[in-house]
BADOPA-746632 format. One line per field, with one value per residue (C-alpha): residue number from 1; residue in one letter; x, y, z. Coordinates in Angstrom, 3 decimals. Layout:
BADOPA-746632
k: [NUM,...]
r: [a,...]
X: [X,...]
Y: [Y,...]
Z: [Z,...]
end
This chain:
BADOPA-746632
k: [1,2,3,4,5,6,7,8,9,10,11,12,13,14,15,16,17,18,19,20,21,22,23,24,25,26,27,28,29,30,31,32,33,34,35,36,37,38,39,40,41,42,43,44,45,46,47,48,49,50,51,52,53,54,55,56,57,58,59,60,61,62,63,64,65,66,67,68,69,70,71,72,73,74,75,76,77,78,79,80,81,82,83,84,85,86,87,88,89,90,91,92,93,94,95,96,97,98,99,100,101,102,103,104,105,106,107,108,109,110,111,112,113,114,115,116,117,118,119,120,121,122,123,124,125,126,127,128,129,130,131,132,133,134,135,136,137,138,139,140,141,142,143,144,145,146,147,148,149,150,151,152,153,154,155,156,157,158,159,160,161,162,163,164,165,166,167,168,169,170,171,172,173,174,175,176,177,178,179,180,181,182,183,184,185,186,187,188,189,190,191,192,193,194,195,196,197,198,199,200,201,202,203,204,205,206,207,208,209,210,211,212,213,214,215,216,217,218,219,220,221,222,223,224,225,226,227,228,229,230,231,232,233,234,235,236,237,238,239,240,241,242,243,244,245,246,247,248,249,250,251,252,253,254,255,256,257,258,259,260,261,262,263,264,265,266,267,268,269,270,271,272,273,274,275,276,277,278,279,280,281,282,283,284,285,286,287,288,289,290,291,292,293,294,295,296,297,298,299,300,301,302,303,304,305,306,307,308,309,310,311,312,313,314,315,316,317,318,319,320,321,322,323,324,325,326,327,328,329,330,331,332,333,334,335,336,337,338,339,340,341,342,343,344,345,346,347,348,349,350,351,352,353,354,355,356,357,358,359,360,361,362,363,364,365,366,367,368,369,370,371,372,373,374,375,376,377,378,379,380,381,382,383,384,385,386,387,388,389,390,391,392,393,394,395,396,397,398,399,400,401,402,403,404,405,406,407,408,409,410,411,412,413,414,415,416,417,418,419,420,421,422,423,424,425,426,427,428,429,430,431,432,433,434,435,436,437,438,439,440,441,442,443,444,445,446,447,448,449,450,451,452,453,454,455,456,457,458,459,460,461,462,463,464,465,466,467,468,469,470,471,472,473,474,475,476,477,478,479,480,481,482,483,484,485,486,487,488,489,490,491,492,493,494,495,496,497,498,499,500,501,502,503,504]
r: [x,x,x,x,x,x,x,x,x,x,x,x,x,x,x,x,x,x,x,x,x,x,x,x,x,x,x,x,x,x,x,x,x,x,x,x,x,x,x,x,x,x,x,x,x,x,x,x,x,x,x,x,x,x,x,x,x,x,x,x,x,x,x,x,x,x,x,x,x,x,x,x,x,x,x,x,x,x,x,x,x,x,x,x,x,x,x,x,x,x,x,x,x,x,x,x,x,x,x,x,x,x,x,x,x,x,x,x,x,x,x,x,x,x,x,x,x,x,x,x,x,x,x,x,x,x,x,x,x,x,x,x,x,x,x,x,x,x,x,x,x,x,x,x,x,x,x,x,x,x,x,x,x,x,x,x,x,x,x,x,x,x,x,x,x,x,x,x,x,x,x,x,x,x,x,x,x,x,x,x,x,x,x,x,x,x,x,x,x,x,x,x,x,x,x,x,x,x,x,x,x,x,x,x,x,x,x,x,x,x,x,x,x,x,x,x,x,x,x,x,x,x,x,x,x,x,x,x,x,x,x,x,x,x,x,x,x,x,x,x,x,x,x,x,x,x,x,x,x,x,x,x,x,x,x,x,x,x,x,x,x,x,x,x,x,x,x,x,x,x,x,x,x,x,x,x,x,x,x,x,x,x,x,x,x,x,x,x,x,x,x,x,x,x,x,x,x,x,x,x,x,x,x,x,x,x,x,x,x,x,x,x,x,x,x,x,x,x,x,x,x,x,x,x,x,x,x,x,x,x,x,x,x,x,x,x,x,x,x,x,x,x,x,x,x,x,x,x,x,x,x,x,x,x,x,x,x,x,x,x,x,x,x,x,x,x,x,x,x,x,x,x,x,x,x,x,x,x,x,x,x,x,x,x,x,x,x,x,x,x,x,x,x,x,x,x,x,x,x,x,x,x,x,x,x,x,x,x,x,x,x,x,x,x,x,x,x,x,x,x,x,x,x,x,x,x,x,x,x,x,x,x,x,x,x,x,x,x,x,x,x,x,x,x,x,x,x,x,x,x,x,x,x,x,x,x,x,x,x,x,x,x,x,x,x,x,x,x,x,x,x,x,x,x,x,x,x,x,x,x,x,x,x,x,x,x,x,x,x,x,x,x,x,x,x,x,x,x,x,x,x,x,x,x]
X: [-16.937,-17.411,-19.153,-18.724,-22.252,-23.066,-22.630,-24.938,-24.756,-21.921,-18.509,-17.745,-14.504,-12.148,-10.660,-8.731,-7.551,-9.442,-7.518,-4.159,-5.043,-6.298,-2.948,-1.185,-3.420,-2.977,0.742,1.148,-0.442,1.882,4.858,3.931,3.566,7.077,8.783,7.655,9.373,12.522,12.620,12.422,15.123,17.417,16.960,16.624,19.826,18.620,15.178,16.688,19.054,16.287,14.009,16.703,15.595,17.776,19.030,16.463,13.564,14.832,14.860,11.297,10.154,11.777,9.930,6.631,4.828,5.762,4.556,1.209,0.756,1.278,-1.048,-3.931,-3.717,-6.333,-8.703,-8.143,-8.964,-12.106,-13.298,-12.714,-14.835,-17.662,-17.700,-16.125,-12.454,-12.258,-13.769,-11.361,-8.436,-9.271,-9.313,-5.821,-4.474,-6.022,-4.508,-1.080,-1.280,-2.536,-0.216,2.856,2.089,1.747,5.130,6.733,5.246,6.096,7.322,8.292,9.090,5.695,3.877,6.174,5.446,1.701,2.097,4.128,1.566,-1.140,0.943,1.206,-2.577,-3.053,-0.342,-2.349,-5.261,-2.952,-1.059,-4.061,-6.527,-4.480,-3.905,-7.497,-8.906,-6.618,-7.786,-11.461,-11.763,-9.806,-11.268,-9.561,-7.674,-5.994,-5.365,-1.856,-0.634,-2.436,-0.977,2.494,2.135,0.858,4.006,6.135,4.650,5.123,8.798,9.473,7.963,9.308,12.911,13.835,11.705,14.491,16.937,14.391,13.480,17.167,17.848,14.913,16.024,19.569,18.431,15.547,15.727,14.788,11.051,11.236,12.010,8.271,7.187,7.481,4.707,1.940,2.711,2.486,-0.643,-2.316,-1.736,-3.119,-6.208,-6.976,-6.450,-8.436,-11.339,-11.524,-10.902,-11.234,-14.681,-16.097,-16.102,-18.975,-19.563,-19.932,-22.993,-21.613,-20.716,-17.296,-15.264,-13.668,-12.363,-10.726,-9.008,-7.749,-6.358,-4.637,-2.942,-1.759,-0.441,1.586,2.957,3.836,5.816,7.666,8.492,9.459,11.843,13.462,14.136,15.870,18.213,21.169,20.088,16.982,15.332,12.055,10.515,11.186,10.027,6.881,6.035,6.441,4.248,1.560,1.766,1.398,-1.512,-3.250,-2.653,-4.321,-7.208,-7.554,-7.900,-10.529,-12.406,-12.461,-13.638,-16.579,-17.798,-20.573,-18.873,-15.085,-12.647,-10.770,-12.603,-10.300,-11.589,-9.063,-6.368,-7.894,-6.286,-2.820,-2.058,-2.943,-0.780,2.176,1.868,1.688,4.812,6.666,5.704,6.914,10.202,11.178,10.396,12.407,15.344,14.850,14.564,17.373,19.809,19.486,20.438,23.200,24.712,24.605,26.338,28.987,29.796,29.558,30.595,32.982,34.404,34.149,32.542,30.305,26.612,25.730,27.433,24.824,22.020,23.686,24.024,20.326,19.096,19.932,18.992,15.536,15.149,15.886,13.289,10.687,11.366,11.217,7.917,6.368,7.601,6.353,2.712,3.124,5.561,2.985,0.366,2.709,4.493,2.156,2.430,4.168,7.056,7.592,7.286,9.808,12.147,12.053,12.806,15.730,17.145,16.849,18.446,21.366,21.924,21.727,24.301,26.683,27.178,29.011,31.933,32.278,35.555,37.087,38.085,34.981,34.514,31.696,30.483,29.985,28.097,25.869,25.168,24.261,21.853,20.387,19.717,17.912,15.842,14.996,14.150,11.745,10.119,9.590,7.898,5.580,3.356,2.553,2.161,-0.432,-2.171,-2.452,-3.653,-6.208,-7.588,-8.357,-10.351,-14.173,-15.615,-16.659,-13.290,-10.904,-9.837,-9.237,-7.167,-5.156,-4.578,-3.380,-0.864,0.354,0.476,2.363,4.870,5.315,5.553,8.209,10.133,10.057,11.087,13.917,16.488,15.746,16.052,19.254,20.698,19.645,21.222,24.210,25.205,25.139,27.372,29.706,29.948,30.581,33.447,34.894,34.892,36.489,39.252,40.016,40.484,39.684,36.813,33.124,30.196,28.983,32.422,32.662,29.265,30.157,33.511,31.723,29.316,32.253,33.999,30.852,30.200,28.162,28.541,30.409,33.705,32.876,32.996,35.998,39.406,40.766,43.009,40.071,38.060,40.938,41.319,37.593,37.461,40.587,39.171,35.638,35.852,37.083,34.580,31.780,32.563,32.640,29.250,27.887,29.055,27.227,24.192,23.745,23.572,21.106,18.803,18.888,16.533,13.699,13.566,14.218,11.190,9.071,10.231,9.366,5.907,5.255,6.202,4.054,0.956,0.675,-0.385,0.720,-1.974,-3.373]
Y: [-17.239,-13.565,-12.814,-9.981,-8.641,-5.077,-4.029,-1.185,-1.342,-0.815,-1.991,-5.532,-5.645,-8.553,-10.178,-13.270,-15.489,-13.429,-10.331,-12.073,-13.515,-10.124,-8.557,-11.356,-11.006,-7.240,-7.479,-9.889,-7.335,-4.620,-6.971,-7.623,-3.907,-3.112,-6.425,-6.859,-3.762,-4.475,-8.085,-7.038,-4.398,-6.974,-9.363,-6.802,-7.857,-11.470,-10.438,-8.005,-10.646,-13.222,-11.008,-8.991,-5.676,-2.587,-0.359,2.432,0.007,-2.016,1.086,1.866,-1.680,-1.537,1.662,1.040,-0.802,1.848,4.640,3.007,2.159,5.790,7.008,4.665,4.353,7.060,5.358,2.052,3.658,5.301,2.025,0.318,2.913,2.483,-1.269,-2.717,-2.721,-6.479,-7.153,-4.770,-6.138,-9.627,-8.188,-6.801,-10.132,-11.969,-9.412,-9.877,-13.607,-13.154,-10.360,-11.913,-15.123,-13.104,-11.466,-14.875,-16.148,-13.038,-14.041,-10.490,-7.210,-5.680,-8.376,-7.809,-4.077,-4.787,-7.203,-4.737,-1.997,-4.395,-5.351,-1.673,-1.287,-4.349,-3.135,0.084,-1.950,-3.800,-0.843,1.481,-0.812,-3.008,-0.181,1.050,-2.405,-2.740,0.644,-0.156,-3.600,-2.938,-0.890,2.471,1.252,-1.551,0.195,1.468,-1.991,-3.599,-1.103,-1.630,-5.411,-4.951,-3.042,-5.584,-8.469,-6.491,-5.781,-9.340,-10.948,-8.379,-8.545,-11.977,-11.657,-10.219,-12.900,-15.686,-14.346,-14.131,-17.678,-18.992,-17.007,-18.373,-21.944,-22.169,-19.195,-15.513,-16.250,-17.784,-14.410,-13.674,-16.812,-15.463,-12.846,-15.264,-17.607,-14.831,-13.446,-16.864,-17.247,-13.731,-14.647,-17.688,-15.898,-12.821,-14.907,-16.914,-14.353,-10.729,-9.075,-6.693,-2.976,-0.515,0.907,4.625,6.230,8.451,8.522,7.851,11.028,10.078,13.590,13.939,10.558,11.314,14.713,13.149,10.564,13.194,15.434,12.692,11.261,14.708,15.678,12.371,12.130,15.800,15.775,12.576,14.241,17.341,15.557,16.112,19.572,21.529,20.616,21.396,17.942,17.889,21.452,20.896,17.709,19.474,22.323,19.887,18.092,21.310,22.468,19.099,19.270,22.692,21.454,18.412,20.609,22.778,19.688,18.160,21.414,21.920,18.391,16.888,13.494,14.029,11.162,12.932,15.120,18.151,18.859,16.375,18.966,21.293,19.079,20.186,16.641,15.297,17.866,17.206,13.471,14.056,16.247,13.635,10.982,13.040,13.961,10.567,8.874,11.432,10.813,7.031,6.720,9.155,7.905,4.255,5.166,7.430,4.700,2.244,4.853,5.405,1.702,0.587,3.638,5.453,2.561,-0.067,-2.581,-5.384,-4.840,-7.612,-5.941,-3.230,-5.786,-7.886,-4.833,-4.036,-7.466,-7.022,-3.331,-4.221,-6.920,-4.267,-2.052,-4.817,-4.978,-1.175,-0.996,-3.654,-1.915,1.500,0.654,-0.163,2.754,5.109,3.891,4.528,7.720,9.124,9.046,12.426,11.179,8.078,10.018,12.648,9.935,8.205,11.461,12.117,8.625,9.133,12.572,10.989,8.531,11.298,13.403,10.442,10.880,14.083,11.988,9.601,9.446,7.051,4.609,4.617,1.193,-1.099,-1.083,2.679,2.314,-0.342,1.792,4.720,2.614,1.024,4.372,5.685,2.522,2.024,5.718,5.439,2.346,4.230,7.080,4.841,3.572,6.909,8.576,5.977,6.153,9.943,10.084,7.304,8.793,11.930,9.990,10.110,6.569,6.540,7.813,5.343,3.914,7.338,8.607,5.392,5.856,9.419,8.093,5.540,8.108,10.581,7.952,6.404,9.838,10.924,7.674,8.084,11.744,11.086,9.643,12.366,15.171,13.735,13.372,16.883,18.524,16.188,16.492,20.274,20.197,17.789,20.049,23.095,21.342,20.121,23.608,25.013,22.402,22.268,25.834,26.508,24.010,24.928,23.082,21.971,20.600,18.767,17.164,16.148,14.767,12.381,11.367,10.704,8.593,6.491,5.955,9.106,11.566,14.552,14.458,17.549,19.705,18.282,17.007,13.714,15.467,17.377,14.181,12.400,15.206,15.213,11.439,11.335,14.035,12.568,10.298,13.090,15.592,13.039,12.517,16.290,16.536,13.829,15.868,18.985,17.031,15.442,18.871,20.234,17.209,17.315,20.299,17.951,15.901,19.069,20.777,17.683,17.578,21.249,20.803,17.664,19.410,22.404,20.789,17.412,17.995,15.342,12.869,13.287]
Z: [24.245,23.360,20.115,17.653,17.868,18.737,22.358,23.380,27.159,29.579,28.467,29.577,31.565,32.121,35.197,36.165,33.322,30.727,31.822,31.479,28.077,26.874,27.739,25.871,22.806,22.621,23.332,20.420,18.088,19.360,18.931,15.297,14.579,15.817,15.011,11.402,9.919,11.929,10.743,7.100,7.552,9.178,6.224,3.447,1.670,1.418,0.168,-2.336,-3.691,-3.892,-5.987,-7.753,-6.231,-6.806,-3.995,-4.257,-4.618,-1.669,0.522,-0.566,0.211,3.660,4.632,2.811,5.614,8.178,5.904,5.104,8.780,9.801,7.041,7.880,11.659,12.335,9.902,11.696,15.048,13.690,12.153,15.487,17.280,14.767,14.108,17.244,18.166,18.681,15.264,13.510,15.523,14.273,10.744,11.375,12.621,9.659,7.284,8.871,8.133,4.566,3.437,5.077,3.216,0.004,0.670,1.185,-2.068,-4.131,-7.608,-8.625,-6.793,-7.690,-5.701,-2.721,-2.865,-2.875,0.031,2.116,1.529,2.717,5.750,6.668,6.631,8.838,11.217,11.594,12.970,15.361,16.786,16.628,18.410,20.773,23.242,22.912,23.697,26.715,27.972,27.371,28.975,32.187,35.067,35.755,38.804,36.837,33.537,34.240,35.241,32.283,29.805,31.271,30.944,27.390,26.424,28.260,26.266,23.065,23.716,24.889,21.778,19.303,20.555,19.110,15.952,13.731,14.890,14.357,10.926,10.013,11.172,9.122,6.077,6.229,6.903,4.400,2.076,1.940,1.821,5.296,6.904,6.531,8.451,12.012,11.745,10.595,13.477,16.073,14.393,14.364,18.102,18.602,16.568,18.702,22.013,20.939,19.631,22.841,25.568,24.454,24.731,22.140,22.861,22.810,19.349,18.682,17.068,14.315,10.642,9.195,8.590,5.265,4.366,7.771,7.548,4.031,5.063,8.087,5.866,3.364,6.160,7.806,4.570,3.218,6.310,6.631,2.930,2.656,5.607,4.339,0.961,2.382,4.790,2.447,1.319,0.409,-2.883,-4.623,-4.108,-0.365,0.263,-1.828,0.067,3.416,2.176,1.075,4.420,6.407,4.231,4.645,8.413,8.622,6.470,8.743,11.835,10.127,8.941,12.422,14.019,11.679,10.974,13.087,13.411,13.476,13.252,16.045,18.527,18.791,22.300,23.664,22.896,25.488,28.113,29.181,30.312,26.874,25.066,27.352,26.709,22.935,23.087,25.108,22.555,19.612,21.276,22.615,19.297,17.332,19.663,19.630,15.857,15.119,17.741,16.696,13.122,14.434,16.626,13.730,11.522,14.191,14.544,10.913,8.869,11.202,13.221,10.415,12.795,11.510,10.841,13.289,16.271,16.752,16.509,19.194,21.434,21.000,22.129,25.849,25.635,24.313,26.979,29.606,27.932,28.287,32.029,32.272,30.386,32.626,35.788,34.637,35.402,39.099,39.397,37.860,40.318,43.228,42.196,39.562,35.747,35.631,37.764,35.634,32.368,33.468,34.761,31.383,29.575,31.922,31.344,27.593,27.899,29.756,26.926,24.354,26.202,26.416,22.668,23.574,24.843,21.903,19.981,17.454,20.235,22.439,24.040,22.988,26.588,26.404,23.122,24.708,27.785,25.533,23.482,26.619,28.295,25.222,24.679,28.373,28.762,25.850,27.401,30.668,28.795,26.775,29.607,31.341,27.948,26.956,30.343,30.234,26.626,27.008,30.235,28.203,25.593,25.487,25.734,22.077,20.799,22.420,19.077,17.531,20.477,20.587,16.856,17.471,19.974,17.448,14.647,16.841,17.889,14.430,12.838,15.331,14.880,11.087,11.269,13.729,11.287,8.714,11.278,12.758,9.254,8.215,11.264,11.486,7.827,8.054,11.139,9.339,6.280,8.473,10.259,6.952,5.409,8.562,8.712,4.981,3.794,0.168,-0.152,-0.225,1.372,-2.069,-2.925,0.398,-0.172,-3.726,-2.579,-0.234,-2.985,-5.303,-2.652,-2.217,-5.904,-6.603,-9.470,-8.117,-9.950,-11.980,-8.838,-6.999,-7.998,-6.640,-4.117,-2.624,-2.390,-0.636,1.911,2.689,3.076,5.263,7.521,7.515,10.608,12.892,11.509,11.786,15.492,16.026,14.297,16.626,19.636,18.474,17.295,20.726,22.363,19.815,19.984,23.792,23.618,22.564,25.791,27.834,26.276,26.931,30.573,31.116,29.593,31.657,34.912,33.962,32.459,34.218,37.776,40.293,41.289,44.747]
end
């Protein structure tokens, strides 16, 4: 049985049964990190009703774990480098059990908020260190296949978690929706303790200022963009400004400090930068398009909320197969080929939105979602392989954390960016089609129709015209939005072809 003592020699690597169990243990951590927020979102109405949470507070609770995870993931990676990744990963799994139990037992909303913030911190250890451990304990020739299997396990376990949580919540009560994560985490604890070796620990001090600046930068950008999605305002612009300033200060801090949390030399690699760009772009598209498709089905088409979730189950299962196959494909054809293929598949799904109308078949909606999700799964493995191969041995946790932060940041920014661009296209089309109405009046008419306070700017007839025209204008906005957002994957493809040289 491996212990948690310091390892100063060469990194111990796994084979045979230990290798398989290591992939399972790390995949379970990845599954928790992506399945936990989704499970809460799927059961948010039950949780809100059970604790009497208002709409705005419920939205905050739903996003809190993701925000704290993004803010603390670099710190989790740095702690793993310094004190042992396996040890910190076990801390993350233990925290997932404890804070999920606290969420289930919450007597008041304040306790649930505290629990979800704690869950986010523990998820940072899981998503930030699981990939780094996989990269560290497998020899170079087997890493691509191991990383692909790791993502495959993660997708496979995470896919049914929302449905299982929902079934438990409806059968037992809202508190039961938090039961799935502790069970998965407990299994991960046992397997990790028994089979996963400790990693080599780095010899440097903890860069507390750098980690704090990184957290402020990421939170400022995500929060700021989310606040300006329906129009520019002082709070959103200020938050973005603070985030950008903190990002610049973070770079300066990392360049001048003796022991940086993130060695900025990794950005001298064109391969690394291309992989980072691909990660940002595909997560922006993935996060934004999933919200957009749900909006199309539920708000425009008046379909049930459950339909989109049912469509995503087979799509996510296909993504698990794609992620697992990406490793062997990268070994055979090279990571650049697989990464570009994934971006092209995702681009195809994005462009299919150009042909949506009010009567688009459910099959077409499913194919669109599947192409985007599967394309993202194909990108994930070569992106991880390229980024981790650029990491110095003592910075594996930090670089893995950067990958997680880049991906989580892009996924969080995606819905806000899609909404910001899409709403402006919608308002432009509305003003063009309904002469005599301004953009401000069109926006207020929609707010009035959905229970907002805009009656002082629009009369009932204007509001009725805007609402009647809204479905057609929303579809037109989706058409234009798909073309604009297609530039993201195209840019990533160009950079990958330019900066990632094919393997010999």
